[in-house]
C-alpha positions as CSV (number, residue, x, y, z in Angstrom):
1,M,12.2,-17.2,1.5
2,N,12.0,-19.2,-1.8
3,N,11.6,-17.1,-4.9
4,T,8.9,-19.2,-6.4
5,T,6.3,-17.6,-4.1
6,V,4.7,-14.6,-5.8
7,R,4.0,-11.8,-3.4
8,H,0.7,-10.1,-3.9
9,I,0.4,-6.4,-3.5
10,V,-2.8,-4.4,-3.6
11,C,-2.3,-0.8,-4.7
12,V,-5.3,1.4,-3.6
13,E,-5.1,4.6,-5.6
14,D,-7.6,6.8,-7.4
15,E,-5.2,7.7,-10.3
16,P,-5.0,5.0,-12.9
17,E,-1.6,6.3,-14.2
18,M,-0.1,5.9,-10.7
19,I,-1.4,2.4,-10.5
20,E,0.1,1.6,-13.9
21,L,3.5,3.2,-12.8
22,I,3.6,1.1,-9.6
23,Q,2.6,-2.0,-11.5
24,L,5.4,-1.3,-14.1
25,I,8.0,-0.9,-11.4
26,L,7.0,-3.8,-9.2
27,N,6.0,-6.4,-11.8
28,R,9.6,-6.3,-13.1
29,R,10.7,-7.3,-9.6
30,G,8.4,-10.3,-9.7
31,F,5.5,-8.9,-7.6
32,E,1.9,-9.3,-8.6
33,V,0.3,-5.9,-8.2
34,L,-3.5,-5.5,-8.3
35,G,-4.9,-2.0,-8.6
36,A,-8.0,-0.8,-6.9
37,S,-9.3,2.6,-7.9
38,G,-10.5,4.0,-4.6
39,G,-10.9,3.2,-1.0
40,K,-14.1,1.1,-1.1
41,E,-12.9,-1.1,-3.9
42,G,-9.5,-1.3,-2.3
43,L,-10.9,-2.5,1.1
44,K,-13.1,-5.1,-0.7
45,M,-10.1,-6.3,-2.7
46,V,-7.9,-6.5,0.5
47,R,-10.5,-8.6,2.3
48,E,-10.9,-11.0,-0.6
49,I,-7.2,-11.4,-1.6
50,L,-5.5,-10.9,1.8
51,P,-2.4,-9.6,0.0
52,D,1.2,-9.6,1.4
53,L,1.2,-5.8,1.3
54,V,-1.0,-2.8,0.7
55,L,0.1,0.4,-1.0
56,L,-2.4,3.0,0.1
57,D,-3.0,6.5,-1.2
58,L,-4.6,8.9,1.3
59,M,-6.4,11.3,-0.9
60,M,-9.3,9.5,-2.6
61,P,-12.8,10.7,-3.3
62,D,-15.0,7.8,-2.1
63,M,-13.2,6.7,1.1
64,D,-9.9,8.1,2.1
65,G,-6.8,6.0,2.8
66,W,-7.0,6.8,6.5
67,E,-10.4,5.2,6.8
68,V,-9.3,2.2,4.7
69,Y,-6.3,1.8,7.1
70,Q,-8.5,2.0,10.2
71,Q,-11.0,-0.5,8.9
72,M,-8.1,-2.9,7.9
73,K,-6.7,-2.7,11.4
74,A,-10.1,-3.2,13.0
75,E,-10.5,-6.6,11.3
76,E,-8.8,-9.8,12.4
77,S,-8.2,-11.1,8.9
78,T,-6.6,-7.9,7.6
79,R,-5.0,-6.5,10.8
80,N,-1.5,-7.9,10.2
81,I,-1.2,-6.9,6.5
82,P,1.6,-4.3,6.2
83,V,0.7,-1.0,4.8
84,I,2.9,1.5,3.0
85,I,1.3,4.9,2.6
86,V,1.9,6.6,-0.8
87,T,0.8,10.1,-0.9
88,A,1.5,13.6,-2.2
89,K,4.1,15.7,-0.3
90,A,1.7,18.5,0.3
91,Q,-0.3,16.3,2.7
92,N,-1.5,17.8,5.9
93,I,1.1,17.2,8.6
94,D,-1.5,16.0,11.0
95,K,-2.2,13.0,8.8
96,V,1.4,12.2,8.6
97,L,1.8,12.4,12.3
98,G,-1.3,10.3,12.7
99,L,0.2,7.7,10.5
100,H,3.3,7.5,12.6
101,I,1.2,7.2,15.7
102,A,-0.9,4.6,13.9
103,K,2.2,2.6,13.1
104,V,2.0,2.3,9.3
105,D,4.9,0.2,8.0
106,D,6.3,2.9,5.8
107,Y,5.5,6.2,4.1
108,I,6.5,7.3,0.5
109,A,5.9,10.8,-0.8
110,K,4.9,11.3,-4.4
111,P,6.6,11.9,-6.7
112,F,8.9,9.0,-5.8
113,G,11.7,7.3,-7.7
114,P,11.3,3.6,-8.7
115,Q,14.2,2.6,-6.5
116,E,12.6,4.3,-3.4
117,L,9.4,2.2,-4.0
118,I,11.3,-1.0,-4.5
119,D,13.4,-0.5,-1.5
120,S,10.4,0.2,0.7
121,V,8.4,-2.8,-0.5
122,E,11.4,-5.2,-0.3
123,K,12.3,-3.9,3.2
124,I,8.8,-4.4,4.6
125,L,8.3,-7.8,3.0
126,S,11.7,-9.1,4.1
127,Q,10.8,-8.0,7.7
128,R,7.5,-10.0,7.4
129,S,9.1,-13.2,6.1
130,A,12.0,-13.1,8.6
């Protein structure tokens, strides 16, 4: 993979501070991170941009991450975009199990360390470009 290609990531998250934190961490590594505040906006952005990766929060007021994920997987254009779930540790275990069954690409629990996020993103994207 040549390093001139900017990898685009859409971060779907209802907390602006979390989007800013993720942008801060990943922009330094040369990723272009676009924040979408909520599921509906996130899904719209994913369809328009077709990013290299989606970071998806589960708990959002307008449309939860689970629904965004299912809609992405149901559409030809967005089906193959990798998804990393970023969510609070206190999540309902059923959702977590559901995600494993649904084959999300990775799962990060908040609060997470910057290196944990970078490792996950780089691991998923290197698998995609291989």
